[in-house]
Backbone as JSON, one array per atom type, in Angstrom:
{
  "sequence": "MTEPANNLLAPVKIQVRSLVKTFVTNGNQVEVLKGLDLDIIAGETLAVVGASGVGKSTLLHILGTLERPSSGQMLWDGEEVFSLDDRRLADFRNRKIGFVFQFHHLLPEFNALENVMMPALIARRPPAEARALAEQVLVAVGLKDRLTHRVSTLSGGEQQRVAVARALVMEPEVLLADEPTGNLDPRSGLHLQEMLLSLNREHGLTLIIVTHNLEMAAALDRQITIIDGKAEILRRG",
  "N": [[0.48, -14.64, -1.2], [-0.76, -16.52, -3.98], [0.31, -19.65, -5.39], [1.86, -19.93, -8.63], [-0.16, -20.66, -11.48], [-0.77, -22.89, -14.25], [-1.17, -21.07, -17.09], [-2.85, -21.84, -19.16], [-4.79, -23.32, -17.97], [-5.69, -21.82, -15.92], [-8.1, -19.77, -14.15], [-10.22, -17.06, -15.38], [-9.27, -13.97, -14.24], [-9.88, -11.2, -14.33], [-12.56, -9.8, -16.0], [-13.53, -7.88, -18.63], [-16.08, -6.08, -20.18], [-17.55, -4.45, -22.9], [-16.52, -1.89, -22.29], [-16.6, 1.54, -21.74], [-15.19, 4.75, -21.76], [-15.52, 8.11, -21.25], [-14.43, 11.43, -21.57], [-14.76, 14.91, -20.75], [-13.63, 17.58, -22.52], [-12.76, 20.86, -22.83], [-15.44, 21.49, -23.15], [-16.22, 19.58, -24.97], [-17.12, 16.2, -25.62], [-15.01, 13.45, -25.32], [-14.46, 10.3, -26.38], [-12.6, 7.82, -25.15], [-12.15, 5.06, -24.54], [-13.93, 2.57, -26.24], [-16.15, 0.55, -25.98], [-14.59, -1.64, -25.09], [-13.34, -4.95, -24.79], [-11.95, -7.47, -22.71], [-10.17, -10.2, -21.38], [-8.42, -11.23, -18.55], [-6.12, -13.49, -17.42], [-5.66, -15.36, -14.44], [-2.55, -15.07, -12.9], [-1.1, -14.5, -15.21], [1.15, -12.59, -17.36], [0.83, -9.48, -18.77], [1.25, -7.23, -21.4], [0.48, -3.91, -22.22], [0.44, -2.03, -24.98], [1.17, 0.61, -27.4], [0.38, 3.67, -29.2], [0.93, 7.0, -27.86], [-1.64, 8.5, -25.92], [-3.82, 6.89, -26.59], [-5.33, 5.64, -24.69], [-4.2, 3.84, -22.91], [-3.23, 4.23, -20.25], [-5.6, 5.09, -19.12], [-7.15, 2.76, -19.3], [-5.65, 1.17, -17.52], [-6.04, 2.55, -15.13], [-8.78, 2.16, -14.76], [-8.89, -0.65, -14.57], [-7.57, -0.84, -12.19], [-9.39, 0.3, -10.49], [-9.18, 2.98, -9.91], [-10.43, 4.84, -11.43], [-13.82, 5.14, -12.46], [-15.67, 3.49, -15.05], [-17.44, 5.01, -17.86], [-19.47, 3.49, -18.88], [-20.3, -0.02, -19.08], [-18.9, -3.22, -18.01], [-16.95, -4.64, -15.35], [-15.62, -7.46, -14.07], [-14.24, -8.96, -11.24], [-13.01, -11.97, -10.39], [-15.57, -12.84, -10.91], [-17.15, -10.95, -9.64], [-18.89, -7.92, -9.84], [-17.19, -5.14, -9.59], [-17.61, -2.38, -9.67], [-20.07, -2.01, -8.67], [-19.78, -1.61, -6.05], [-19.77, 0.72, -3.3], [-17.94, 3.84, -2.79], [-16.31, 3.66, -0.47], [-16.15, 0.88, 0.08], [-15.05, 0.1, -2.32], [-12.54, 1.32, -2.22], [-11.42, -0.12, -0.12], [-11.36, -2.67, -1.28], [-9.53, -2.17, -3.36], [-7.19, -1.6, -1.91], [-6.67, -4.06, -0.76], [-6.46, -5.89, -2.87], [-4.95, -4.96, -5.05], [-1.88, -3.79, -6.39], [0.11, -0.92, -7.19], [2.39, 0.47, -9.5], [4.09, 3.22, -10.69], [5.43, 5.33, -13.33], [6.41, 7.73, -12.3], [7.21, 7.53, -9.14], [6.13, 8.55, -6.77], [7.02, 8.53, -4.09], [7.58, 9.37, -0.62], [9.76, 11.8, 0.04], [10.89, 12.69, 2.43], [10.85, 10.6, 4.15], [12.22, 7.38, 5.11], [13.14, 4.33, 3.3], [11.89, 2.11, 4.52], [9.82, 3.31, 6.02], [8.27, 4.43, 3.95], [7.34, 2.1, 2.67], [5.86, 0.92, 4.64], [3.53, 2.42, 4.71], [1.02, 1.7, 3.21], [0.14, -0.5, 4.76], [-0.19, 0.65, 7.27], [-2.2, 2.48, 6.67], [-4.2, 0.67, 6.21], [-4.72, 0.03, 8.76], [-3.17, -1.82, 10.1], [-1.34, -3.11, 12.9], [1.48, -1.18, 14.06], [3.89, -2.67, 14.51], [3.43, -4.99, 13.03], [3.09, -3.89, 10.47], [5.67, -2.91, 10.07], [7.16, -5.29, 10.08], [6.12, -6.57, 7.79], [6.89, -4.72, 5.82], [9.7, -4.8, 6.02], [10.16, -7.44, 5.22], [9.33, -7.46, 2.49], [10.98, -5.54, 1.37], [13.47, -6.72, 1.65], [13.01, -8.82, -0.1], [13.0, -7.52, -2.57], [15.59, -6.84, -2.84], [16.7, -4.83, -1.22], [17.83, -4.94, 1.3], [19.92, -3.67, 2.65], [19.22, -1.02, 2.62], [17.18, -0.1, 4.18], [16.87, 1.97, 6.1], [17.59, 4.22, 4.75], [16.96, 7.46, 3.55], [14.64, 8.02, 0.93], [15.26, 9.95, -0.9], [17.98, 9.85, -1.12], [18.57, 7.61, -2.51], [19.36, 5.72, -5.51], [17.87, 6.03, -8.84], [16.98, 3.5, -9.74], [16.89, 2.1, -7.31], [14.96, 3.58, -5.95], [12.72, 2.97, -7.5], [12.5, 0.28, -6.9], [11.8, 0.47, -4.22], [9.27, 1.56, -4.61], [8.03, -0.61, -5.87], [8.15, -2.46, -3.77], [6.49, -1.16, -1.93], [4.09, -1.39, -3.32], [3.68, -4.08, -3.08], [3.39, -4.72, -0.42], [0.95, -5.25, 0.83], [0.36, -7.69, -0.12], [-0.89, -8.06, -2.79], [-3.17, -9.37, -5.31], [-2.97, -8.68, -7.92], [-0.7, -6.82, -9.85], [-0.35, -3.64, -11.11], [1.32, -1.74, -13.49], [2.55, 1.29, -14.71], [4.4, 2.33, -17.24], [6.87, 1.46, -15.88], [9.64, 1.37, -16.24], [10.27, 3.72, -17.4], [11.72, 5.98, -16.5], [14.21, 5.0, -16.0], [17.64, 3.97, -16.43], [18.93, 1.74, -19.03], [20.13, -0.58, -17.83], [19.16, -0.57, -15.14], [16.46, -0.69, -15.74], [16.26, -3.24, -16.88], [16.92, -4.83, -14.68], [14.72, -4.27, -13.03], [12.66, -5.33, -14.61], [13.36, -8.07, -14.59], [13.02, -8.59, -11.88], [10.23, -8.21, -11.54], [9.22, -10.25, -13.2], [10.23, -12.44, -11.86], [8.76, -12.32, -9.48], [6.27, -12.93, -10.51], [6.7, -15.58, -11.44], [7.41, -16.93, -9.06], [5.38, -16.44, -7.21], [2.97, -16.32, -8.49], [1.87, -13.86, -9.11], [-0.27, -11.73, -10.8], [0.53, -9.75, -13.54], [0.11, -6.62, -15.05], [1.16, -4.5, -17.42], [1.7, -1.34, -18.66], [3.61, -0.19, -21.28], [6.26, 1.33, -23.2], [8.53, 0.07, -23.68], [9.89, -2.14, -25.69], [11.36, -4.46, -25.36], [10.71, -5.28, -22.77], [7.94, -5.69, -23.12], [8.01, -7.84, -24.94], [8.92, -9.84, -23.29], [6.81, -10.64, -21.77], [3.8, -12.64, -21.22], [1.61, -12.08, -22.94], [0.69, -9.62, -25.43], [-1.21, -6.7, -25.87], [-2.76, -4.11, -27.81], [-4.18, -0.84, -27.78], [-6.53, 0.15, -30.01], [-8.41, 2.44, -31.69], [-10.0, 2.69, -29.39], [-10.44, 0.1, -28.54], [-9.34, -3.2, -27.47], [-6.78, -4.89, -29.03], [-5.36, -7.99, -29.8], [-1.94, -8.53, -29.9], [-0.05, -10.5, -29.48], [-0.42, -13.8, -28.45], [-0.23, -15.74, -25.43]],
  "CA": [[0.28, -14.77, -2.65], [-0.98, -17.88, -4.42], [1.33, -20.21, -6.26], [1.51, -19.74, -10.03], [-0.91, -21.72, -12.14], [-0.61, -22.99, -15.69], [-2.1, -20.08, -17.64], [-3.82, -22.47, -20.04], [-5.84, -23.9, -17.15], [-6.06, -20.89, -14.86], [-9.37, -19.07, -14.38], [-10.19, -15.65, -15.73], [-9.21, -13.14, -13.04], [-10.6, -9.96, -14.6], [-13.32, -9.86, -17.25], [-14.01, -6.56, -19.01], [-17.02, -6.18, -21.28], [-18.19, -3.23, -23.43], [-16.05, -0.79, -21.45], [-16.58, 2.87, -22.37], [-14.77, 5.85, -20.9], [-15.66, 9.39, -21.93], [-14.0, 12.62, -20.83], [-15.2, 16.19, -21.31], [-12.49, 18.47, -22.69], [-13.15, 22.14, -23.46], [-16.85, 21.42, -23.48], [-16.48, 18.5, -25.93], [-16.97, 14.83, -25.13], [-14.0, 12.64, -26.01], [-14.6, 8.9, -26.02], [-11.27, 7.21, -25.21], [-12.4, 3.63, -24.66], [-15.16, 2.49, -27.01], [-16.68, -0.8, -25.98], [-13.43, -2.53, -24.98], [-13.49, -6.26, -24.16], [-10.65, -8.04, -22.36], [-10.08, -11.19, -20.31], [-7.08, -11.35, -17.98], [-6.03, -14.79, -16.76], [-4.94, -15.35, -13.17], [-1.16, -15.47, -12.97], [-0.42, -14.18, -16.46], [1.8, -11.29, -17.5], [0.19, -8.85, -19.93], [1.76, -5.92, -21.79], [-0.43, -3.03, -22.95], [1.33, -1.17, -25.75], [0.48, 1.43, -28.38], [0.76, 5.07, -29.31], [0.54, 7.87, -26.76], [-2.96, 9.11, -25.99], [-4.89, 6.01, -27.08], [-6.14, 5.15, -23.58], [-3.54, 2.76, -22.15], [-3.25, 4.55, -18.82], [-7.01, 5.1, -18.71], [-7.53, 1.36, -19.07], [-4.99, 0.71, -16.31], [-6.71, 3.18, -13.98], [-10.07, 1.49, -14.56], [-8.6, -1.99, -14.05], [-7.18, -0.67, -10.79], [-10.53, 0.93, -9.81], [-8.9, 4.38, -9.6], [-11.48, 5.56, -12.14], [-14.99, 4.34, -12.86], [-15.98, 3.66, -16.47], [-18.7, 5.67, -18.18], [-20.41, 2.38, -18.96], [-19.65, -1.31, -19.26], [-18.77, -4.11, -16.87], [-15.67, -5.24, -15.02], [-15.78, -8.47, -13.05], [-13.06, -9.56, -10.61], [-13.44, -13.26, -9.83], [-17.01, -12.94, -11.07], [-17.85, -9.9, -8.9], [-18.92, -6.6, -10.48], [-16.6, -4.31, -8.53], [-18.1, -1.01, -9.7], [-21.33, -1.92, -7.92], [-19.41, -1.24, -4.68], [-19.68, 2.16, -3.03], [-16.56, 4.31, -2.8], [-15.56, 3.16, 0.69], [-15.87, -0.55, -0.11], [-14.16, -0.01, -3.47], [-11.2, 1.67, -1.74], [-10.94, -1.27, 0.66], [-11.06, -3.71, -2.27], [-8.31, -1.75, -4.04], [-6.05, -1.71, -0.99], [-6.4, -5.48, -0.48], [-6.29, -6.75, -4.04], [-4.22, -4.37, -6.18], [-0.7, -2.98, -6.17], [0.35, 0.02, -8.28], [3.72, 1.04, -9.69], [3.99, 4.23, -11.74], [6.69, 5.87, -13.83], [6.8, 8.66, -11.24], [6.86, 6.59, -8.08], [5.35, 9.22, -5.71], [7.5, 8.23, -2.75], [7.67, 10.52, 0.28], [11.22, 11.95, 0.12], [11.35, 12.97, 3.79], [10.84, 9.35, 4.9], [13.14, 6.38, 4.59], [12.53, 3.27, 2.5], [11.02, 1.3, 5.37], [8.62, 4.1, 6.35], [7.44, 4.52, 2.74], [6.72, 0.82, 2.36], [4.89, 0.64, 5.7], [2.35, 3.29, 4.62], [-0.25, 1.05, 2.9], [-0.29, -1.34, 5.87], [-0.68, 1.54, 8.32], [-3.49, 3.0, 6.21], [-5.15, -0.44, 6.41], [-4.86, -0.1, 10.22], [-2.38, -2.9, 10.68], [-0.51, -2.63, 14.01], [2.77, -0.71, 13.56], [4.9, -3.73, 14.5], [3.12, -5.87, 11.9], [3.4, -3.14, 9.25], [7.12, -2.86, 9.94], [7.64, -6.62, 9.7], [5.74, -6.8, 6.39], [7.71, -3.86, 4.98], [11.06, -5.33, 6.01], [10.16, -8.66, 4.43], [9.21, -7.2, 1.06], [12.17, -4.8, 0.96], [14.52, -7.74, 1.49], [12.69, -9.6, -1.3], [13.34, -6.76, -3.78], [17.03, -6.59, -2.86], [17.06, -3.58, -0.55], [18.09, -5.26, 2.71], [20.87, -2.72, 3.23], [18.76, 0.35, 2.37], [15.92, 0.08, 4.9], [16.78, 3.23, 6.84], [18.04, 5.32, 3.91], [15.91, 8.31, 2.97], [14.51, 7.66, -0.49], [15.89, 10.99, -1.7], [19.4, 9.53, -1.26], [18.69, 6.37, -3.27], [19.41, 5.84, -6.96], [16.57, 5.88, -9.49], [16.59, 2.09, -9.72], [16.54, 1.73, -5.94], [13.67, 4.21, -5.63], [11.65, 2.22, -8.15], [12.35, -0.95, -6.13], [11.01, 0.84, -3.05], [7.89, 1.7, -5.08], [7.51, -1.96, -6.07], [7.94, -3.02, -2.43], [5.27, -0.53, -1.37], [2.95, -1.96, -4.03], [3.54, -5.49, -2.74], [3.38, -4.95, 1.02], [-0.34, -5.8, 1.24], [0.24, -8.98, -0.82], [-1.99, -7.98, -3.75], [-3.32, -10.44, -6.28], [-2.65, -8.13, -9.23], [0.17, -5.65, -9.86], [-0.5, -2.79, -12.29], [2.49, -0.87, -13.62], [2.43, 2.24, -15.83], [5.75, 2.74, -17.67], [7.73, 1.35, -14.69], [11.06, 1.57, -16.56], [10.36, 4.92, -18.23], [12.72, 6.93, -16.01], [15.39, 4.24, -15.59], [18.62, 3.63, -17.46], [18.66, 0.39, -19.53], [20.52, -1.63, -16.88], [18.2, -0.58, -14.04], [15.19, -1.16, -16.29], [16.34, -4.7, -17.04], [16.86, -5.41, -13.32], [13.33, -4.18, -12.57], [11.92, -6.31, -15.39], [13.68, -9.41, -14.08], [12.41, -8.71, -10.56], [8.79, -8.38, -11.69], [8.96, -11.58, -13.74], [10.52, -13.39, -10.79], [7.59, -12.31, -8.58], [5.21, -13.68, -11.2], [7.04, -17.01, -11.45], [7.51, -17.52, -7.73], [4.19, -16.22, -6.39], [1.74, -16.28, -9.28], [1.34, -12.51, -9.16], [-0.72, -11.28, -12.12], [1.16, -8.49, -13.91], [-0.42, -5.88, -16.2], [2.16, -3.45, -17.55], [1.7, -0.41, -19.79], [5.02, 0.09, -21.54], [6.81, 1.57, -24.53], [9.75, -0.72, -23.72], [9.56, -3.31, -26.51], [12.0, -5.65, -24.79], [9.88, -5.72, -21.65], [6.69, -6.23, -23.67], [8.28, -9.14, -25.55], [9.21, -10.82, -22.24], [5.57, -11.0, -21.08], [3.03, -13.73, -21.85], [0.76, -11.58, -24.03], [0.67, -8.19, -25.71], [-2.38, -6.13, -26.54], [-2.67, -2.68, -28.09], [-5.47, -0.15, -27.85], [-6.74, 0.74, -31.33], [-9.77, 2.99, -31.8], [-10.74, 2.49, -28.16], [-10.66, -1.32, -28.25], [-8.12, -3.97, -27.24], [-6.44, -5.83, -30.1], [-4.29, -8.89, -29.38], [-0.76, -8.57, -30.77], [0.59, -11.8, -29.32], [-1.02, -14.66, -27.45], [0.71, -16.53, -24.66]],
  "C": [[0.08, -16.24, -3.01], [0.15, -18.36, -5.31], [0.9, -20.05, -7.72], [0.78, -20.94, -10.61], [-0.54, -21.76, -13.62], [-1.64, -22.07, -16.33], [-3.16, -20.69, -18.54], [-5.01, -23.0, -19.26], [-6.37, -22.93, -16.11], [-7.37, -20.18, -15.19], [-9.15, -17.64, -14.84], [-10.25, -14.84, -14.42], [-10.07, -11.89, -13.2], [-11.28, -10.08, -15.96], [-13.92, -8.48, -17.51], [-14.92, -6.71, -20.22], [-17.62, -4.8, -21.61], [-17.82, -1.99, -22.64], [-15.96, 0.5, -22.26], [-16.1, 3.87, -21.34], [-14.76, 7.13, -21.72], [-15.2, 10.51, -21.01], [-14.59, 13.84, -21.52], [-14.01, 17.13, -21.31], [-12.93, 19.71, -23.46], [-14.6, 22.1, -23.95], [-17.22, 20.33, -24.46], [-16.28, 17.14, -25.27], [-15.97, 14.07, -25.99], [-14.12, 11.2, -25.5], [-13.26, 8.2, -26.23], [-11.37, 5.7, -25.38], [-13.81, 3.43, -25.22], [-15.67, 1.05, -27.1], [-15.59, -1.87, -25.91], [-13.79, -3.81, -24.26], [-12.11, -6.83, -23.88], [-10.82, -9.05, -21.24], [-8.63, -11.27, -19.85], [-7.06, -12.6, -17.11], [-5.22, -14.67, -15.47], [-3.51, -15.85, -13.38], [-0.44, -15.15, -14.25], [0.3, -12.84, -16.37], [1.34, -10.7, -18.83], [0.79, -7.48, -20.17], [0.67, -5.18, -22.57], [0.44, -2.0, -23.65], [0.49, -0.33, -26.72], [0.92, 2.86, -28.32], [0.32, 5.85, -28.08], [-0.88, 8.4, -27.0], [-4.08, 8.21, -26.45], [-5.73, 5.42, -25.96], [-5.5, 4.06, -22.76], [-3.61, 3.02, -20.65], [-4.68, 4.62, -18.3], [-7.49, 3.7, -18.42], [-6.92, 0.86, -17.76], [-5.67, 1.28, -15.07], [-8.07, 2.54, -13.71], [-9.86, 0.09, -14.02], [-8.24, -1.92, -12.57], [-8.22, 0.02, -9.93], [-10.2, 2.35, -9.33], [-9.9, 5.3, -10.3], [-12.62, 4.6, -12.44], [-15.23, 4.53, -14.35], [-17.27, 4.44, -16.66], [-19.81, 4.65, -18.34], [-19.62, 1.1, -19.2], [-19.48, -2.04, -17.94], [-17.33, -4.48, -16.63], [-15.87, -6.18, -13.84], [-14.4, -8.91, -12.56], [-13.53, -10.84, -9.94], [-14.96, -13.37, -9.84], [-17.81, -11.86, -10.37], [-17.76, -8.57, -9.65], [-18.45, -5.57, -9.45], [-17.15, -2.9, -8.53], [-19.51, -0.89, -9.16], [-21.06, -1.55, -6.46], [-19.43, 0.27, -4.5], [-18.21, 2.54, -2.88], [-15.74, 3.75, -1.65], [-15.18, 1.7, 0.51], [-14.94, -0.77, -1.31], [-12.72, 0.31, -3.07], [-10.6, 0.53, -0.92], [-10.54, -2.42, -0.26], [-9.72, -3.41, -2.95], [-7.08, -1.97, -3.16], [-5.67, -3.16, -0.72], [-5.95, -6.25, -1.7], [-5.25, -6.27, -5.05], [-3.0, -3.6, -5.68], [-0.44, -2.13, -7.4], [1.82, 0.44, -8.29], [3.63, 1.99, -10.88], [5.37, 4.69, -12.17], [7.26, 6.87, -12.82], [6.29, 8.05, -9.94], [6.13, 7.2, -6.9], [5.74, 8.76, -4.31], [7.55, 9.52, -1.93], [9.14, 10.75, 0.61], [11.75, 12.18, 1.53], [11.39, 11.72, 4.67], [11.84, 8.36, 4.3], [12.38, 5.28, 3.85], [11.52, 2.47, 3.31], [9.72, 2.04, 5.67], [7.7, 4.24, 5.15], [6.68, 3.23, 2.49], [5.68, 0.44, 3.42], [3.55, 1.33, 5.48], [1.05, 2.55, 4.28], [-0.77, 0.18, 4.05], [-0.82, -0.49, 7.03], [-2.04, 2.13, 7.96], [-4.58, 1.95, 6.39], [-5.33, -0.78, 7.89], [-4.24, -1.38, 10.76], [-1.58, -2.33, 11.85], [0.88, -2.24, 13.5], [3.84, -1.8, 13.51], [4.68, -4.69, 13.33], [3.45, -5.18, 10.58], [4.9, -3.09, 9.01], [7.67, -4.2, 9.48], [7.33, -6.93, 8.24], [6.63, -5.99, 5.46], [9.14, -4.37, 4.9], [11.15, -6.56, 5.11], [10.16, -8.38, 2.93], [10.41, -6.4, 0.55], [13.36, -5.75, 0.78], [14.28, -8.51, 0.18], [13.05, -8.87, -2.58], [14.8, -6.3, -3.78], [17.49, -5.33, -2.18], [17.31, -3.79, 0.94], [18.96, -4.23, 3.38], [20.45, -1.26, 3.05], [17.51, 0.7, 3.19], [15.79, 1.47, 5.52], [17.33, 4.42, 6.05], [16.84, 6.15, 3.44], [15.85, 8.06, 1.47], [15.15, 8.71, -1.39], [17.38, 10.72, -1.92], [19.63, 8.27, -2.09], [18.79, 6.66, -4.76], [18.02, 5.68, -7.55], [16.08, 4.45, -9.48], [16.18, 1.63, -8.34], [15.2, 2.34, -5.54], [12.52, 3.44, -6.28], [11.43, 0.87, -7.45], [11.56, -0.68, -4.83], [9.53, 0.96, -3.45], [7.25, 0.33, -5.32], [7.23, -2.62, -4.72], [6.68, -2.46, -1.79], [4.02, -1.13, -2.02], [2.66, -3.39, -3.58], [3.27, -5.74, -1.26], [2.06, -5.54, 1.51], [-0.65, -7.11, 0.53], [-0.92, -8.97, -1.82], [-2.03, -9.19, -4.67], [-2.88, -9.99, -7.67], [-1.75, -6.91, -9.04], [0.0, -4.92, -11.18], [0.68, -1.82, -12.34], [2.35, -0.02, -14.88], [3.82, 2.78, -16.14], [6.76, 2.63, -16.52], [9.21, 1.55, -14.97], [11.3, 2.89, -17.29], [11.44, 5.9, -17.81], [14.02, 6.25, -15.58], [16.35, 4.07, -16.76], [18.41, 2.18, -17.86], [19.0, -0.72, -18.53], [19.53, -1.72, -15.72], [16.84, -1.07, -14.5], [15.15, -2.66, -16.44], [16.25, -5.39, -15.68], [15.42, -5.39, -12.8], [12.46, -5.2, -13.31], [12.12, -7.72, -14.85], [13.04, -9.63, -12.71], [10.9, -8.96, -10.66], [8.45, -9.77, -12.23], [9.25, -12.66, -12.71], [9.36, -13.46, -9.8], [6.43, -13.08, -9.2], [5.48, -15.18, -11.14], [6.93, -17.65, -10.07], [6.21, -17.45, -6.94], [2.89, -16.18, -7.18], [1.1, -14.92, -9.36], [0.96, -12.15, -10.59], [-0.15, -9.9, -12.4], [0.48, -7.88, -15.13], [0.42, -4.62, -16.32], [1.93, -2.64, -18.82], [3.14, -0.02, -20.05], [5.27, 0.44, -23.0], [8.1, 0.78, -24.72], [9.45, -2.03, -24.45], [10.19, -4.58, -25.98], [11.2, -6.17, -23.6], [8.58, -6.34, -22.17], [6.89, -7.63, -24.24], [8.52, -10.23, -24.52], [7.95, -11.3, -21.52], [4.78, -12.03, -21.88], [2.25, -13.25, -23.07], [0.98, -10.09, -24.22], [-0.66, -7.83, -26.33], [-2.07, -4.67, -26.84], [-4.06, -2.1, -28.13], [-5.55, 0.55, -29.19], [-8.2, 1.16, -31.43], [-10.62, 2.61, -30.59], [-11.01, 1.05, -27.79], [-9.32, -2.04, -28.14], [-7.94, -4.97, -28.38], [-5.25, -6.68, -29.63], [-3.16, -8.85, -30.39], [-0.07, -9.91, -30.68], [-0.11, -12.55, -28.2], [0.06, -15.41, -26.7], [0.7, -17.97, -25.1]]
}
């Protein structure tokens, strides 16, 4: 991971222009994102807030290249990523982006270490290297003593830390999180928030977090909300 930069001087990491996303529901077209523009600065922390159903998660999925837009542009470091074919886009995603979701999608029959190794193994890293990377990141998120515990035996907060470790094992440049504290008690949610902000401060990791947690949103550099399919700035860093 790169060292954090002064956000006022840092380059634009992701540039979104005229982004449109349309879904077909019951035979009707529903336009969720309607020409959205957004610049995300390298090393910043950005909260995406707003009412349910306005397109927050859709925006996050497009930023993470899990979905393609109906139209519009998205540049990463000046490169139009949606010009890549599916195979190259999947490789880009695995190298550049980490994901943390409200429902962490861990494999309950495996232990914490095995879950975190998965992305590295999928990227065809040698098993010994994948194990070393997973151990390193699990220690970094405070789970040194839980490496061989099945995730089904861990607390909710510990499981979410495993999910964060899995998202970080490939050393992504950007971490996308969708309601990461939504299923946690207030204390565990605060611990997770502090951990994510520490990763940003220490490693310059760019954080983009969809959240209804107003305290978490207030702790980030900027807040935007999706209104009528477009991004409106609520607070500048």
